[in-house]
C-alpha positions in Angstrom: -0.2 0.2 -0.2 1.2 3.1 -1.0 1.6 6.5 0.6 -0.6 9.8 -0.4 -1.6 11.6 2.5 -5.3 12.0 2.9 -6.1 9.4 -0.4 -4.5 6.7 1.4 -7.3 6.3 2.8 -8.9 4.4 -0.3 -7.0 1.0 0.5 -9.1 0.7 3.5 -12.0 -0.3 0.5 -9.7 -2.1 -1.0 -9.4 -4.5 1.4 -12.9 -4.2 2.5 -13.6 -5.5 -1.7 -11.0 -8.0 -1.0 -11.8 -9.6 2.3 -15.7 -9.6 1.2 -14.7 -11.6 -2.2 -12.6 -13.8 0.3 -9.4 -13.2 -1.3 -6.7 -14.0 1.5 -4.1 -11.5 2.9 -1.2 -13.3 4.5 0.9 -10.3 4.5 0.6 -6.3 4.5 3.4 -3.6 4.0 3.2 0.2 3.8 4.3 2.9 3.5 3.0 7.1 4.8 -0.9 6.5 5.4 -0.7 3.2 3.5 1.7 1.9 6.5 -1.3 3.1 8.6 -4.0 1.3 7.2 -1.3 -1.8 7.0 -0.4 -1.5 10.4 -4.1 -1.5 11.5 -5.3 -4.3 9.8 -1.8 -6.1 10.9 -3.0 -5.6 14.4 -6.1 -6.8 14.2 -8.8 -4.3 13.3 -11.1 -5.1 10.0 -12.4 -2.3 7.1 -15.5 -1.6 8.9 -13.9 -0.5 12.8 -11.0 1.8 10.1 -13.7 3.2 8.3 -15.4 4.0 11.9 -12.4 6.0 12.7 -11.5 7.9 9.8 -15.1 8.7 9.3 -15.1 10.1 12.8 -15.0 13.5 14.2 -12.0 12.4 16.4 -10.3 11.8 13.5 -10.4 14.9 11.7 -9.1 16.1 15.4 -6.5 14.0 15.6 -5.6 14.9 12.1 -5.8 19.0 13.1 -3.8 18.9 16.2 -6.7 19.3 18.4 -6.9 17.8 21.8 -9.7 14.8 22.3 -12.9 15.9 23.1 -13.7 15.1 27.0 -10.0 16.0 27.7 -9.1 19.8 26.4 -8.3 21.8 29.7 -8.4 25.0 30.1 -6.4 25.5 32.9 -3.0 25.9 31.0 -5.0 28.5 27.9 -3.8 31.9 27.5 -5.1 35.3 26.7 -5.9 35.3 22.9 -4.1 37.6 21.4 -3.5 38.8 17.5 -1.2 36.0 16.6 -1.4 34.1 13.1 2.3 32.2 13.3 4.3 30.7 16.1 8.1 29.9 15.4 9.6 27.9 18.1 13.3 27.7 18.8 15.7 26.1 21.2 18.7 27.4 23.0 20.9 25.4 24.5 25.1 26.2 25.2 26.5 23.2 22.7 24.4 23.5 19.6 23.1 27.6 20.2 20.0 28.7 18.8 18.3 25.8 16.6 14.2 26.2 14.4 12.4 23.5 16.0 8.6 23.8 14.3 6.5 21.7 12.3 3.2 23.1 11.1 1.1 20.7 12.8 0.7 19.1 16.2 0.5 15.7 16.8 -0.3 15.3 20.8 -4.1 14.1 19.9 -2.3 11.6 17.1 0.6 10.1 19.2 -1.5 8.4 22.3 -4.2 7.7 20.2 -1.8 5.5 17.8 -0.4 4.7 21.4 -3.6 3.6 23.0 -4.9 1.5 20.0 -1.4 -0.7 19.6 -0.8 -1.2 22.6 -2.5 -4.5 22.8 -1.7 -5.8 19.5 2.0 -5.2 20.4 2.3 -6.6 23.6 0.5 -9.5 21.7 3.0 -10.1 19.4 6.0 -9.5 22.1 7.0 -6.2 19.3 7.5 -8.9 16.3 5.4 -7.7 13.7 5.6 -11.4 12.2 3.0 -12.8 15.0 0.4 -10.1 14.2 -2.6 -11.5 13.0 -0.9 -10.7 9.7 2.9 -10.1 9.6 3.5 -6.9 8.3 6.6 -4.4 7.0 6.7 -0.7 7.3 8.8 1.5 5.8 10.1 4.3 6.8 13.4 7.0 6.0 16.7 7.9 7.9 17.2 11.7 6.3 21.0 11.1 7.6 22.4 8.4 5.6 19.7 8.6 3.0 18.2 5.2 3.1 14.8 3.5 3.5 14.3 2.0 7.2 12.3 -1.2 7.0 10.4 -1.7 10.5 10.1 -5.2 11.7 10.1 -5.3 15.2 9.5 -3.0 18.5 6.6 -0.6 19.2 3.7 -0.9 16.3 2.4 2.5 17.3 5.8 4.0 16.7 6.6 2.4 13.5 3.0 3.6 12.1 4.0 7.1 13.3 7.6 7.0 11.7 6.2 6.2 8.4 4.0 9.5 7.8 5.9 11.9 10.1 6.3 14.0 6.5 9.5 16.4 6.9 8.2 20.2 8.8 4.6 18.8 8.8 4.7 16.4 11.8 7.5 15.9 14.6 9.9 13.3 14.0 9.8 10.0 16.5 12.5 7.9 17.6 12.7 4.1 17.0 15.7 2.5 18.0 17.6 5.2 18.8 16.8 7.0 15.3 14.8 9.6 13.9 12.5 8.2 11.3 10.3 10.3 8.2 8.0 9.5 6.3 8.8 6.4 3.9 7.8 8.1 0.4 10.8 9.6 1.1 13.0 7.1 -0.4 10.0 4.3 -1.5 6.4 5.7 -1.8 5.3 2.1 -2.9 6.8 -0.5 -1.2 6.4 -3.4 -3.3 9.9 -4.8 -2.9 9.7 -5.0 0.3 7.0 -7.2 0.3 8.6 -9.6 -2.3 12.5 -9.7 0.0 10.2 -9.7 3.2 8.0 -12.1 2.8 8.4 -13.7 -1.0 4.9 -14.3 -1.6 3.3 -15.8 -4.7 1.2 -13.0 -5.9 1.6 -9.5 -5.4 -1.2 -7.1 -4.7 -0.3 -3.1 -5.1 -3.0 -1.1 -3.9 -1.0 2.7 -4.9 -3.1 6.1 -4.4 -0.4 8.5 -5.9 0.6 9.5 -9.4 2.4 11.5 -11.1 0.6 14.7 -11.0 2.1 16.2 -14.2 3.5 14.6 -17.0 4.8 18.3 -18.4 5.7 21.4 -16.7 3.0 23.0 -15.4 3.6 26.2 -16.8 1.3 29.2 -15.7 0.2 27.0 -12.8 4.1 26.8 -11.2 3.7 29.8 -8.4 0.3 28.5 -7.2 2.0 24.8 -6.7 5.5 25.4 -5.6 4.1 26.0 -1.8 2.9 22.2 -2.6 6.1 21.0 -3.6 7.1 19.2 -0.3 4.6 16.8 -0.9 5.0 16.5 -4.5 7.9 15.3 -4.0 6.7 13.0 -1.2 3.7 11.7 -2.1 3.2 11.3 -5.7 5.9 9.2 -6.9 4.8 5.4 -7.2 5.9 3.2 -10.1 3.0 0.9 -11.4 5.9 -1.3 -13.2 6.8 -2.5 -9.9 4.2 -5.0 -9.5 5.7 -8.1 -11.4 3.2 -9.0 -13.8 1.9 -12.1 -11.7 0.9 -9.7 -9.8 -2.1 -6.9 -9.7 -2.0 -3.1 -9.9 -4.5 -1.2 -8.3 -4.6 2.6 -9.0 -8.2 4.3 -8.1 -9.4 7.2 -9.9 -8.1 9.9 -7.1 -8.0 13.0 -9.3 -10.7 15.0 -7.8 -9.1 14.3 -4.1 -6.2 16.0 -2.9 -3.5 14.9 0.5 -5.6 16.6 2.5 -8.8 15.6 1.8 -9.4 13.8 4.9 -12.7 15.2 5.7 -14.0 13.1 2.3 -12.9 9.9 4.1 -15.7 8.0 2.7 -15.9 8.9 -0.6 -12.2 7.8 -0.9 -12.8 4.5 0.9 -15.9 4.1 -2.0 -13.3 4.7 -4.5 -10.6 2.2 -3.5 -13.9 -0.1 -3.2 -15.8 0.3 -6.6 -12.3 0.4 -8.7 -11.1 -3.1 -6.4 -14.8 -4.8 -7.3 -14.4 -3.7 -11.1 -10.8 -6.0 -10.6 -12.1 -8.6 -8.8 -12.5 -11.0 -11.5 -9.4 -11.0 -12.2 -7.7 -11.0 -9.1 -9.7 -14.3 -8.4 -8.2 -15.9 -11.6 -4.6 -15.5 -10.7 -6.0 -16.4 -6.9 -7.5 -19.7 -6.1 -7.2 -20.1 -2.9 -10.3 -18.3 -0.8 -10.7 -17.5 3.1 -14.4 -17.0 4.0 -15.5 -13.8 6.0 -16.2 -16.1 9.1 -12.5 -17.7 9.2 -11.3 -14.1 8.9 -13.6 -13.6 11.6 -12.8 -16.1 13.9 -8.9 -15.5 13.4 -9.1 -11.5 14.5 -10.8 -12.6 17.1 -8.8 -15.3 18.1 -5.9 -12.6 18.1 -8.1 -9.6 20.5 -8.5 -12.6 22.8 -5.2 -12.6 23.3 -5.5 -9.0 24.9 -3.8 -8.1 28.1 -5.6 -5.9 30.4 -5.2 -2.1 30.1 -4.2 -1.0 33.0 -0.8 0.7 33.9 1.6 -0.2 36.3 4.1 1.9 36.2 4.8 5.6 34.8 8.1 7.0 33.8 9.6 9.6 32.3 12.1 9.6 29.8 15.2 12.7 29.2 14.1 14.6 32.4 16.1 15.4 35.6 14.9 14.0 38.9 12.9 17.3 39.6 11.7 17.2 36.5 10.5 13.6 36.9 9.1 14.8 40.2 6.8 18.0 38.7 5.7 15.6 36.1 4.7 12.5 38.2 2.5 15.3 40.3 0.0 14.4 37.3 -0.4 10.9 37.9 -0.7 10.7 41.5 -2.6 7.5 42.1 -0.7 5.5 44.8 -0.7 1.6 45.6 -2.9 0.4 43.2 -2.7 0.5 38.8 -3.9 3.3 36.9 -6.7 3.1 34.7 -6.4 4.4 30.9 -8.7 7.2 31.7 -6.6 8.7 34.2 -3.1 8.2 32.3 -5.3 9.7 29.5 -5.6 12.8 32.1 -2.3 13.0 33.2 -1.0 13.0 29.6 -3.7 15.7 28.7 -3.3 18.2 31.5 0.4 17.8 30.5 0.3 19.3 27.3 -2.3 21.0 27.5 0.8 23.5 27.8 2.8 24.8 25.2 5.9 23.5 26.6 5.5 20.1 26.3 4.5 20.0 22.8 7.1 17.7 22.3 7.0 15.0 24.7 5.9 11.2 23.2 3.3 8.8 24.7 4.2 5.0 24.5 2.6 2.4 26.2 4.9 -0.9 26.9 3.9 -4.3 28.4 4.9 -4.6 31.9 7.8 -7.2 33.0 6.0 -7.4 36.7 2.5 -7.5 36.3 0.0 -8.2 33.4 -0.6 -4.8 32.1 1.1 -2.1 30.9 3.7 0.9 31.9 3.5 4.2 30.4 6.6 6.2 29.2 6.6 9.8 28.4 10.2 11.0 26.0 11.6 14.1 26.0 12.0 15.2 22.0 13.7 18.2 21.5 12.1 21.1 23.5 11.4 24.6 22.5 12.2 27.3 25.4 11.5 30.1 23.4 8.4 30.8 21.1 8.1 34.0 19.2 4.4 34.9 17.8 4.0 37.1 15.2 0.5 38.9 13.8 -1.2 42.1 13.2 -4.4 43.6 11.8 -5.0 45.6 8.5 -8.3 47.7 8.5 -10.5 50.1 6.7 -10.4 52.4 9.7 -6.8 53.3 11.3 -6.6 50.2 13.1 -4.0 48.7 11.6 -1.0 47.7 13.4 1.7 44.9 13.7 2.2 42.1 17.0 5.1 40.6 18.4 5.1 37.6 21.2 8.4 36.5 22.7 8.0 33.4 25.2 10.5 32.0 27.0 10.2 28.3 29.0 13.0 27.3 31.7 11.5 23.9 33.4 13.2 22.7 36.5 11.5 21.7 39.5 9.0 24.0 38.7 7.4 25.6 35.0 8.3 29.2 34.6 7.1 30.9 31.3 8.0 34.5 30.9 6.3 36.0 28.3 6.4 39.8 26.2 3.6 40.7 23.8 3.9 44.1 22.0 1.3 45.5 19.7 1.9 49.1 17.2 -0.9 50.9 15.5 -1.8 54.6 14.9 -4.9 53.7 17.3 -3.6 51.1 19.7 -0.6 50.2 21.1 0.2 47.9 24.3 3.4 46.6 26.0 2.8 43.8 28.4 5.3 41.2 30.5 4.5 38.3 32.6 6.1 35.8 34.1 3.6 32.5 35.2 5.6 30.0 37.4 3.5 26.5 37.9 4.0 25.1 41.3 2.7 21.1 42.1 1.4 22.0 44.8 -2.2 20.3 46.3 -2.9 19.2 42.6 -1.5 22.4 40.6 -1.3 25.6 41.0 0.6 28.7 39.8 1.4 32.6 40.6 1.9 35.3 37.8 3.3 38.7 38.4 2.7 40.8 35.3 3.2 44.4 34.4 1.1 45.9 31.4 0.9 49.2 29.2 -2.1 50.3 27.2 -2.4 52.9 24.8 -5.8 54.1 23.1 -5.9 57.4 20.6 -9.4 57.5 19.8 -8.8 60.6 17.6 -6.9 58.6 15.7 -9.3 56.5 15.0 -10.5 57.3 11.6 -12.5 55.7 9.0 -11.3 55.3 5.3 -14.5 54.5 3.4 -16.8 57.3 5.6 -14.6 60.5 5.7 -17.4 62.2 7.7 -17.1 60.0 10.7 -16.9 62.7 13.9 -13.8 61.3 16.1 -13.4 61.5 19.6 -11.4 63.3 21.4 -9.8 61.1 24.1 -6.6 59.3 24.7 -6.4 56.8 27.1 -3.1 55.6 29.0 -3.6 52.3 31.4 -1.1 51.0 33.7 -1.2 47.8 35.8 1.4 46.0 37.9 0.4 43.2 39.9 -0.1 39.4 40.7 -2.2 36.8 39.7 -2.8 33.1 41.1 -4.7 30.4 40.0 -5.5 26.7 40.3 -8.0 24.9 37.9 -11.9 24.1 39.0 -11.8 20.1 37.7 -10.8 20.2 34.0 -12.5 23.0 32.1 -12.2 26.0 34.4 -9.9 28.0 36.2 -10.2 30.1 39.6 -8.0 32.9 39.7 -7.4 35.5 42.4 -5.5 38.7 41.7 -3.9 42.4 43.7 -2.9 45.1 41.4 -2.2 48.5 41.2 -3.4 50.9 38.5 -2.3 53.9 37.4 -4.4 55.4 34.4 -4.5 58.6 32.3 -7.4 59.7 30.4 -6.7 63.1 28.6 -10.7 64.3 27.0 -12.4 66.7 25.7 -15.6 67.9 27.1 -17.4 68.9 23.0 -17.5 66.7 20.5 -16.0 69.9 18.3 -12.3 69.6 19.3 -9.7 72.9 17.9 -6.2 72.6 18.0 -5.8 75.2 20.7 -7.8 73.4 22.5 -6.1 72.1 26.3 -7.6 68.3 26.8 -8.8 67.7 30.7 -6.8 65.1 32.4 -8.4 62.5 34.2 -6.0 60.4 36.9 -6.6 57.2 38.4 -4.6 55.5 40.7 -5.2 52.8 43.6 -5.4 49.4 43.7 -7.7 46.6 42.3 -8.1 42.9 44.2 -10.3 40.5 42.9 -11.2 36.4 42.2 -12.9 35.4 38.8 -13.8 32.2 37.5 -13.9 31.1 34.0 -13.6 28.9 30.9 -13.3 29.3 27.2 -13.6 26.6 24.2 -14.5 28.5 21.6 -13.2 27.6 18.7 -11.9 30.7 17.1 -10.3 33.3 18.5 -12.6 35.7 16.9 -15.9 35.2 15.4 -16.6 31.7 16.3 -19.3 29.1 15.7 -19.0 26.6 18.5 -18.0 25.8 21.9 -18.3 28.4 25.2 -16.9 31.1 26.7 -17.4 32.3 30.5 -17.0 34.4 32.6 -17.5 35.7 36.4 -15.8 38.9 38.2 -16.1 40.1 41.5 -13.9 42.9 42.3 -13.1 45.9 44.9 -11.4 49.5 44.1 -10.0 51.7 46.5 -9.1 54.2 44.0 -7.9 58.3 44.0 -9.5 60.6 40.9 -7.6 63.8 40.3 -9.6 65.7 37.6 -7.1 68.6 35.5 -9.8 71.0 33.6 -8.5 71.7 30.1 -10.1 74.7 27.9 -13.0 72.5 26.9 -14.2 72.2 30.8 -16.3 74.5 32.7 -15.0 73.4 36.0 -12.5 75.3 37.8 -9.2 74.2 39.4 -8.0 71.0 40.0 -10.5 68.6 42.2 -9.3 65.0 43.5 -11.8 63.0 45.4 -10.9 59.1 47.0 -13.1 56.4 44.9 -14.6 52.9 46.3 -16.3 50.1 44.9 -17.6 46.7 44.6 -18.2 45.5 41.1 -19.3 41.7 39.9 -19.7 41.0 36.2 -20.8 37.6 34.4 -19.8 37.6 30.7 -21.5 34.1 29.0 -20.8 33.5 25.2 -22.2 29.8 23.7 -22.9 28.8 20.9 -25.1 25.4 19.2 -24.2 24.2 15.7 -26.4 22.1 13.4 -24.8 21.4 10.4 -24.4 24.1 8.2 -25.8 26.6 10.8 -24.8 27.9 14.1 -26.6 29.5 17.0 -25.4 31.5 19.5 -26.0 34.1 22.2 -24.3 36.1 24.3 -25.2 37.7 27.7 -23.3 40.0 29.9 -24.7 41.4 33.1 -22.7 44.3 35.3 -23.8 44.9 39.0 -21.7 47.4 41.1 -21.8 50.5 43.4 -19.3 52.6 41.5 -19.7 56.3 42.1 -19.4 59.3 39.5 -16.3 61.1 39.2 -16.2 64.6 38.8 -17.8 65.3 35.4 -19.6 63.6 32.9 -17.2 62.1 30.4 -14.7 61.3 33.3 -17.4 59.3 34.5 -18.6 57.7 31.1 -14.9 56.4 30.4 -14.4 54.9 33.2 -18.1 52.6 33.4 -18.0 49.2 31.9 -18.8 48.9 28.4 -20.6 45.9 26.3 -18.2 45.3 23.8 -20.4 42.7 21.3 -18.6 43.4 17.7 -15.3 43.1 16.6 -15.0 47.5 16.9 -17.0 48.1 20.0 -13.5 48.4 22.2 -12.5 51.3 19.6 -15.4 53.1 19.7 -16.3 55.5 22.4 -20.1 54.6 22.9 -22.0 56.5 25.7 -25.2 54.8 25.3 -23.4 51.2 26.1 -21.3 52.2 29.3 -23.3 52.0 32.8 -22.3 50.9 36.3 -25.4 48.7 36.1 -26.7 46.8 33.1 -27.9 44.0 31.3 -27.3 42.9 27.9 -28.5 39.7 25.5 -27.5 39.2 22.1 -28.5 36.3 19.2 -25.4 35.2 16.8 -26.5 33.1 13.7 -23.6 31.6 11.9 -24.7 30.2 8.2 -21.4 28.2 7.1 -21.3 28.7 3.2 -19.0 26.8 2.4 -15.4 25.4 4.5 -13.7 28.7 6.0 -16.5 31.4 4.9 -19.4 31.9 6.5 -22.3 34.4 6.7 -23.0 36.2 9.9 -25.7 38.2 11.4 -26.2 39.4 15.2 -28.2 41.5 16.9 -28.5 42.5 20.8 -30.4 44.5 23.5 -28.5 47.1 25.7 -30.1 48.1 28.9 -28.5 50.7 31.2 -30.5 49.6 34.7 -28.6 53.1 36.3 -28.0 55.6 32.9 -25.3 58.3 33.0 -26.9 61.6 32.1 -25.0 64.7 31.1 -26.1 67.4 33.5 -26.1 71.0 32.8 -22.6 71.2 34.6 -20.6 69.0 32.4 -21.5 67.0 35.8 -22.6 62.9 35.7 -26.2 62.4 36.6 -27.5 59.4 37.7 -31.3 58.0 36.0 -33.2 55.3 37.2 -35.0 56.0 34.0 -35.6 51.9 33.1 -37.7 52.9 29.7 -34.3 53.1 27.8 -33.3 50.2 25.9 -30.3 50.5 22.7 -29.8 48.3 19.9 -27.0 46.7 18.1 -26.1 44.9 15.4 -24.1 43.2 12.5 -24.3 41.5 9.4 -20.6 40.5 7.9 -19.1 38.0 5.7 -16.1 36.0 7.5 -13.8 33.9 6.0 -10.9 32.2 7.9 -7.6 32.4 6.5 -4.2 31.2 7.7 -3.6 34.6 8.5 -6.7 35.5 10.6 -10.4 36.5 9.6 -10.9 38.3 6.4 -13.9 39.9 7.0 -16.1 42.7 5.8 -19.1 43.8 8.1 -21.6 46.5 8.1 -21.7 47.5 11.9 -24.6 49.0 13.2 -25.2 50.9 17.2 -27.8 53.2 18.5 -25.3 56.1 18.8 -26.5 59.4 17.5 -23.1 60.7 16.1 -22.3 56.9 14.1 -24.6 54.8 13.7 -24.0 53.0 10.8 -20.3 51.6 9.7 -19.0 49.4 7.3 -15.5 47.8 8.3 -13.6 45.4 6.0 -10.3 44.1 8.3 -7.3 41.0 7.5 -6.0 39.5 11.0 -7.6 39.5 14.4 -8.6 42.7 15.8 -7.9 41.8 19.6 -7.2 44.5 22.4 -6.0 43.7 26.2 -8.7 44.6 28.3 -8.7 47.8 30.5 -7.0 48.0 33.6 -10.2 48.5 35.4 -12.2 45.5 33.6 
């Protein structure tokens, strides 16, 4: 069975047709995806079982790098930022700085293979000749530039190694050597079958073909990005199959190497093609094996499975202090661990970006019936660079840079510096999170944040007549947060921070260059607790998952107002302000086919007092930010010390990665901040006021973030309607008082 990426799924249909027509399969050999199918078949999996797996949502998660549903831990999830590219680096004194990045995560895939191949490996005692069907898997040693035939060892490592496309997946070590995709040197291993097993008849199933017979003039620029796949997956020679054998090549021209979502069609293509040649196959192979006999043989093999319990957990390539830290995730004494407990510990560990390069393996226990579990350390990344940014039709464009450093000893330190520079918004944030193996899991995180919003610069390129806001906000925060997980999905945190904010604003809508702005300084402390979770499927414009945040905070602040030329107040005023605030925000989506329905609820309750003037009170009131540009606008009607807001989001998936979104919101201030006759803030308890907002947008989810065109409506007297187009994530830090 040849390699071919997703097209290799067609091999399952080939085997299905052969079994149904009682054609015996005495040996299997495969490369890349063909090696995976061969491995599962040799391990006792029926074509129907394989089909159920590759057509499942779980399988798509393995391929895309998503963690297994039910084992996605929120505790280590970091705040979203506008990056679209990650560059992983390792730095050590021996080898200096090294690039160590892969395009796809293999965390779920590795565990899935290890879990499903553990018992077959134990039954055959690591000898692939003793599987249900003798097996050979082809991999590649790129250092000696030679193919490697895998005959024994860990079956999960063998099938994992054979499809390690360079730069796409991280390599795994087999017998001390890093191995890569077998298609590099032998994508159609007919010669391996003949040399290793000397069969009477060879059935060669080839899902690869030469893509172009002549140079693709005019298309070469578009195709160059796929050159690696062409090199690996599309070079199989049908002449390798001897004339006494049978050559099968399903028509897979409509499919690509990435069409894993079309698994059912691929299987059917392999199945139908084999049926069309079944008479030729029967003519060359006289012997028959009934479906009942194959079923019995499969059951006999499976009945030898040892119990799936784990007696010992070990760590390879880690220091004793690091092993104690990792061992804290598997704390069960005086009894074997279950598979579920091992999965919980594994996925808790790999939910942290630093541990993306550990490799799981189950090995037969030498002392008891069952298994031992080992986590091996692959080349570790202690530096990560994030790149991102946004381009927009308003003056909201900017670039993002994130620098991450990890240091792992008895504790795990994650240092993080995030920078964003643009006309409207600038930020610098530095954090240092220290994870401690105390009472399960616990972290402390000192941080310092600087934000600067220049609302006067938020001009609209399309609508030139948009009224700008004369407001500049400088926001500073320094403090510490501590947290621990609440089960798998939630995190509890508590924080203590010192705030030093400066707002400069005009009290009138018309602002002259000769005017001086009011300056409001707000300094003091904030302390509070939060319970939160977030498993939304995207950073922005989600259509699946749920986000929940509950916050309770106490503020003790000093307000210092220096009036400018647009103020009717005279002289500096200094006042002490203290208040308590609670906020609940919930966002959730329900997906059925191509339609997702979601809701947003935002509730704020506080006893926050008004400040010295109206605009200072509005600026520092909690705001409702339902849409992508809400944080870029000062909307007094959508700010209040107490409010309730609800929204309904409709997402229609037009095609893959292309959505139409229709959203509507109702905002109800429970206490409205009104502008008094002396520019003072007055609280109105008129409960009849409600305000509406909505958005209609088309969003394409690209590799550089969302590409969106939207029309937004706010119940605002100055700028009710706006059209916004942007490329990239429009994500901003929360203010220090949020």
